[in-house]
C-alpha positions in Angstrom: 14.9 5.1 -11.3 16.1 2.7 -14.1 16.2 -1.0 -13.6 20.0 -0.9 -13.8 20.2 1.9 -11.3 18.0 0.1 -8.9 20.2 -3.1 -9.1 23.4 -1.0 -8.4 21.8 0.8 -5.5 20.6 -2.5 -4.0 24.0 -4.1 -4.3 25.6 -1.1 -2.6 23.1 -1.1 0.2 23.5 -4.9 0.7 27.3 -4.6 0.7 27.3 -1.8 3.3 24.5 -3.0 5.6 23.9 -6.7 4.7 20.3 -5.6 4.1 18.2 -2.9 2.5 18.5 -0.1 4.9 15.2 1.2 6.3 14.4 4.8 5.4 13.8 7.4 8.1 10.4 9.2 8.0 8.9 12.1 9.8 5.6 14.1 9.6 5.6 17.8 8.6 3.7 20.4 6.7 4.7 20.9 3.0 3.3 23.3 0.4 1.3 21.5 -2.2 3.0 23.5 -4.9 6.3 21.7 -4.0 4.9 18.3 -4.7 4.6 16.4 -8.0 2.7 13.1 -8.7 4.5 9.9 -9.7 3.9 9.2 -13.4 4.9 5.5 -13.0 2.4 4.9 -10.2 -0.8 2.9 -11.0 -2.7 5.5 -9.0 -1.5 8.4 -11.2 -3.9 10.7 -12.9 -2.3 12.3 -16.0 -2.5 15.8 -14.8 -1.4 19.4 -14.9 -1.7 21.4 -11.7 -2.5 25.0 -12.2 -1.9 28.1 -10.0 -4.6 29.3 -7.6 -4.8 32.6 -9.6 -5.6 30.7 -12.9 -8.1 28.5 -11.0 -9.8 31.7 -9.7 -9.8 33.2 -13.2 -11.4 30.0 -14.6 -14.2 29.9 -12.0 -14.9 33.6 -12.5 -15.0 33.0 -16.3 -12.1 35.4 -16.9 -10.2 32.5 -18.4 -11.6 29.8 -20.7 -11.0 26.1 -20.6 -9.4 26.3 -24.1 -7.1 29.1 -22.9 -6.0 27.0 -20.0 -5.4 23.9 -22.2 -3.2 25.9 -24.5 -1.4 27.7 -21.6 -0.5 24.5 -19.8 -0.2 22.2 -22.8 -2.7 19.9 -21.2 -4.0 17.9 -24.2 -4.8 14.3 -23.1 -4.3 15.3 -19.5 -6.5 16.5 -16.6 -6.2 20.1 -15.4 -6.4 20.2 -11.6 -6.7 23.4 -9.5 -8.7 24.8 -6.6 -12.4 24.0 -7.1 -11.7 22.9 -10.7 -11.1 19.8 -12.7 -11.0 19.8 -16.6 -10.8 16.5 -18.4 -8.8 17.3 -21.6 -8.6 13.7 -22.8 -10.4 12.8 -26.0 -14.0 12.7 -25.2 -15.5 9.2 -25.2 -12.1 7.5 -25.2 -11.1 4.9 -22.6 -8.7 7.5 -21.1 -11.5 10.0 -20.9 -13.8 7.6 -19.1 -11.1 6.5 -16.6 -10.2 10.2 -15.9 -13.9 11.0 -15.5 -14.3 8.2 -12.9 -11.2 9.3 -11.1 -12.4 12.9 -11.0 -15.8 11.9 -9.6 -14.2 9.9 -6.8 -11.6 12.6 -5.9 -14.3 15.3 -5.7 -16.3 13.0 -3.3 -13.1 12.6 -1.2 -12.6 16.3 -1.2 -15.9 16.8 0.5 -14.6 14.8 3.5 -11.3 16.6 3.5 -13.0 20.0 3.6 -14.6 19.2 7.0 -12.2 16.8 8.7 -8.5 16.0 8.8 -7.0 13.1 6.8 -6.5 10.0 8.9 -3.7 8.7 6.7 -1.3 11.5 5.4 0.0 10.9 1.9 3.7 9.9 1.8 6.4 11.8 -0.2 10.1 11.7 -0.7 12.6 14.5 -1.8 13.6 15.0 -5.4 16.0 17.9 -4.7 15.6 21.6 -5.2 12.9 21.7 -2.6 10.6 19.4 -4.6 9.0 16.2 -3.5 7.3 13.3 -5.3 4.2 11.4 -4.1 4.9 7.8 -3.0 1.4 7.0 -1.8 -1.8 9.0 -1.6 -2.3 10.4 -5.1 -6.1 10.7 -4.7 -5.7 12.4 -1.4 -3.2 14.8 -2.9 -5.5 15.8 -5.8 -8.4 16.1 -3.4 -6.3 18.6 -1.3 -5.4 20.6 -4.4 -9.1 20.7 -5.3 -10.1 21.7 -1.8 -7.4 24.1 -0.7 -5.4 25.1 -3.9 -1.8 24.5 -4.8 -0.7 27.4 -2.6 -1.8 25.7 0.6 0.3 23.5 3.0 -0.7 20.1 4.3 0.6 17.4 6.5 2.7 14.7 4.8 4.6 11.6 5.8 8.1 12.5 4.5 10.9 10.0 3.7 14.4 11.3 4.1 15.4 9.9 0.7 13.9 8.1 -2.3 13.0 4.5 -1.1 15.1 1.8 -2.8 12.1 -0.5 -3.0 9.6 2.2 -4.1 7.0 -0.1 -5.7 7.1 -2.5 -2.8 6.6 0.4 -0.4 3.7 1.7 -2.4 2.1 -1.8 -2.4 2.8 -2.3 1.3 1.1 1.0 2.3 -1.8 0.6 -0.1 -2.6 -3.1 0.1 -4.8 -2.8 3.2 -6.8 0.1 1.7 -10.3 -1.1 0.9 -11.1 2.0 -1.2 -8.5 1.4 -3.8 -9.7 -0.1 -7.2 -8.6 -3.7 -7.8 -6.7 -2.7 -11.0 -4.4 -0.4 -8.9 -3.7 -3.2 -6.5 -2.9 -5.8 -9.2 -0.6 -3.5 -11.1 1.1 -2.5 -7.8 1.6 -6.1 -6.9 3.3 -6.9 -10.3 5.6 -3.8 -9.9 6.5 -4.9 -6.4 7.2 -8.5 -7.6 9.6 -7.2 -10.2 11.3 -5.1 -7.7 11.7 -7.9 -5.2 13.1 -10.1 -8.0 15.8 -7.5 -8.4 16.5 -7.6 -4.7 16.7 -11.4 -4.7 19.1 -11.3 -7.7 21.3 -8.8 -5.9 21.4 -11.0 -2.8 22.4 -14.0 -4.8 25.1 -12.0 -6.6 26.7 -11.3 -3.2 26.4 -15.0 -2.1 23.3 -14.5 0.0 20.2 -16.6 -0.1 17.5 -15.7 -2.6 14.2 -14.4 -1.3 11.5 -17.0 -0.6 7.8 -16.6 -1.2 7.4 -16.1 2.5 10.1 -13.3 2.4 8.3 -11.6 -0.5 4.9 -11.7 1.4 6.6 -10.3 4.5 8.3 -7.4 2.6 5.0 -6.6 1.0 3.2 -6.5 4.3 0.6 -9.2 3.5 -0.3 -12.7 4.6 0.7 -15.8 2.6 -3.0 -16.2 1.7 -3.2 -12.7 0.3 0.0 -13.2 -1.6 -1.3 -16.3 -3.2 -4.5 -14.4 -4.2 -2.5 -11.7 -6.0 -0.1 -14.3 -7.5 -3.0 -16.3 -9.0 -4.7 -13.2 -10.3 -1.6 -11.8 -12.1 -0.7 -15.0 -13.8 -2.9 -14.1 -16.8 -2.9 -10.6 -18.4 -6.6 -10.6 -19.2 -7.5 -10.3 -15.5 -5.7 -7.0 -15.0 -6.8 -5.7 -18.4 -10.5 -6.4 -17.5 -10.2 -4.7 -14.1 -8.6 -1.7 -15.9 -11.7 -1.6 -18.2 -14.1 -1.5 -15.3 -14.6 -5.1 -14.0 -15.9 -4.9 -10.5 -15.9 -8.6 -9.4 -14.4 -9.2 -6.0 -10.8 -10.4 -6.3 -11.6 -13.6 -4.4 -14.3 -14.5 -7.0 -12.0 -13.7 -9.9 -9.4 -16.0 -8.3 -11.9 -18.8 -8.3 -12.6 -18.2 -12.0 -8.9 -18.5 -12.8 -8.4 -21.6 -10.7 -11.5 -23.3 -12.2 -10.4 -22.5 -15.7 -6.9 -23.9 -15.0 -8.3 -27.1 -13.4 -10.8 -27.7 -16.2 -8.2 -27.1 -18.9 -5.8 -29.4 -17.2 -8.3 -32.2 -16.9 -9.5 -31.8 -20.5 -6.0 -31.8 -22.0 -4.3 -34.1 -19.4 -1.8 -31.4 -18.4 0.2 -31.1 -15.2 2.3 -28.2 -16.4 1.2 -25.4 -18.8 3.3 -24.3 -21.7 3.0 -20.9 -23.5 0.2 -22.1 -25.8 -1.7 -23.6 -22.9 -1.5 -20.3 -21.0 -2.7 -18.4 -24.0 -5.7 -20.6 -24.3 -6.5 -20.4 -20.6 -6.1 -16.6 -20.8 -8.8 -16.6 -23.6 -11.1 -18.8 -21.5 -10.7 -16.6 -18.4 -11.5 -13.5 -20.5 -14.7 -15.2 -21.7 -15.8 -16.0 -18.2 -15.1 -12.6 -16.8 -16.2 -10.4 -19.7 -20.0 -10.6 -19.1 -22.2 -9.6 -16.2 -22.2 -13.3 -15.4 -19.1 -15.3 -16.2 -20.1 -18.1 -18.6 -19.1 -21.5 -17.4 -16.4 -23.4 -19.3 -17.8 -26.2 -21.4 -17.5 -29.5 -19.5 -15.8 -32.0 -21.8 -14.7 -34.8 -19.6 -13.3 -38.0 -21.1 -15.2 -41.3 -21.1 -14.0 -43.6 -18.4 -14.4 -47.3 -19.1 -14.1 -50.1 -16.5 -10.6 -51.5 -16.3 -10.0 -54.7 -18.3 -7.3 -57.1 -17.4 -8.0 -59.9 -19.9 -6.9 -59.1 -23.5 -9.5 -61.5 -24.9 -12.2 -59.2 -23.4 -10.7 -56.3 -25.4 -10.7 -58.5 -28.6 -14.4 -59.4 -28.1 -15.4 -55.7 -27.6 -14.1 -55.0 -31.1 -15.6 -58.1 -32.7 -19.1 -58.2 -31.2 -22.1 -55.9 -31.7 -22.7 -54.7 -28.2 -26.0 -53.0 -29.2 -27.5 -56.5 -29.6 -26.3 -57.8 -26.3 -28.8 -58.3 -23.4 -26.8 -56.6 -20.7 -29.6 -54.7 -18.9 -29.2 -51.6 -21.1 -32.0 -50.1 -23.2 -29.7 -49.0 -26.1 -32.6 -47.1 -27.8 -33.2 -45.0 -24.8 -29.5 -44.4 -23.9 -28.4 -40.8 -23.9 -25.0 -40.9 -25.6 -24.3 -37.3 -24.4 -24.6 -38.4 -20.8 -21.1 -39.6 -19.9 -22.3 -41.3 -16.7 -24.9 -43.3 -18.5 -22.5 -44.3 -21.3 -19.8 -45.2 -18.8 -22.2 -47.4 -16.9 -23.5 -49.1 -20.1 -20.0 -50.0 -21.2 -19.2 -51.3 -17.7 -22.3 -53.6 -18.0 -21.0 -54.9 -21.3 -17.5 -55.6 -19.9 -19.0 -57.3 -16.8 -21.1 -59.5 -19.1 -18.1 -60.5 -21.2 -16.1 -61.2 -18.1 -18.9 -63.3 -16.7 -19.2 -65.3 -20.0 -15.4 -65.8 -20.0 -15.5 -67.1 -16.4 -18.3 -69.6 -17.3 -16.4 -70.8 -20.4 -13.3 -71.3 -18.3 -15.2 -73.2 -15.6 -16.7 -75.5 -18.3 
């Protein structure tokens, strides 16, 4: 569905119902061969699903992997069939590694499916001509293909029509799943955010109120706290990129890294709002902290803080005198000039001494 098409459909639904009409769902058995994955979904495995006959020929060595690749034009994709997975991505590439990890987790999931029913049925919606597309549950769908073959039937949660807020629905149904990789959750959140922005714009175009942050969180099916977590983590592109490349840090800890980097940068550069260049630099700092096994701490570079001076004559004396020769209770030879607390205290002693001298001169 194009962005323009989504906006038009949202406007139509809002005009007719004053809201985005809820889709009807039911549960029924559908043949796996009638279902296709969603190529725009973050959970999608670039795949080609083969017939049970070809899968049988492969496992009995009557058909080679090369022959299957050419037959299904599966270059840079993954061949999926009953009891077979073939990773046809370029070996050693990032795509190959991601596919290999996905295959391993799907095979592990298939072992459970083989002996017990799925607690959460994958959800699908009609495309027409008897075909359906996966909305949520891509891993479960591939695991069922691997376990039972494409000719088998399985239980699905079936929407009566394509959901208007497809990305929001995907995030809503997947957000509570602890087994989903962080990368998938972050990209799903971004997609849902863009979709809800379209809904908010459509509402405003019809004279309705724009969606609030609380509205967005409610439509996504998450708490305000969880919404804030996702919102912080998706502010800088490096976070999602690193999770895509295998970062396994808990999201709450990654959020702390982001907030610490922002706070330290704001203090160092005396910023209340960040411009594009600020965000680019913060993105670089966050990447540095998250890239290693242990995130390196940002360099502490706090400004010196001198005691407040109200008398301009004291300022003049500070520039005129050699404070290193003053007897103000400071061992200047032993002072650590890299220690800001020590330097701040030493300067405070000098200012207090000058103020005391000025007070005595005034009294005399």
